[in-house]
N, C-alpha and C positions, 0 to 999 in steps of 0.2 A: 341402550340402543346403543350399541358402537356407531364409528363415522361411517364406517361403510355399510352397514346395515341401512342409516341415514339416507345413505348416496345411492342404495338400491332401491329403497323406496320411491325416491325423487325421479330416479330415472322410468320406473313402473307407471308413478303417477303423468306422467309428462313427457313420451317418449318422441314427441318433436323439436325438443328443445336440451338434446343431448349434447356433450363436447366430446369430443372424440376423446380426450386424457382423461375424462367422466367415465367412459367404454372401458379403455385403455386400462384402468385402477381399477376394477373392479371387477374383469378378467382374469385376467392375474392375480390378483387375490386368490378368485375360485381355484386358482391351477391350473390356466393354461398358460401353454407356451404359445409366445410371439413371433414371426419370424415375419421381415419384408422382403419378396423377391427384389434382387438387382436390376438393374435396366432402370432405374428411377421409377418405378413403380410406384402409385398412391393406392396401394392397396395393402391393405396388411391380413395375415392369416394366423389365427389363433389357435391354435389344437390343443386336444387333452380324450386323451382314451383316441375314439375311433371318430370321435365330434369335431368336426372340422367347420371354422367358422372364416368368411372372410367379411372384410370390414373397410373399407375405404376413407380414409383420411380425407376429410373435408372440413373446412370453416364458416361460418362458427359453428355448425352442427351440423350431425349426423344425419343423415336419411333416417324416417320414423323403420322403414323397413328392416334395417339390418339392425335399429336398437331390440326391436321386438325379437328376432333371429338368436339375440345375445341373451337377449332374457330365457328365452324358451334354452337356449342352451346352459346355461345358468342352471336354471331350476331342474334340469334331468333329462329334456324335450332331447331326443336323438336327431337331429334335422345336420344332413350332412347336404353340401352346395355341391 
């Protein structure tokens, strides 16, 4: 099991304790493109094909709902926001 597989498993097992950089790393490795709108927005938008996922930057941990949406998108769910 590689590092990314372990990280994904950790995220799935405890979605309340996920840092932004951990989720960002997984999404980028899964082929998502990241962009941040201008104007000082704290929201990052990830796209892959017709899947669009918005994740607000938050410290220390991302809200669980955004982590669950990201897991669904990674696993092939078609969740458009």
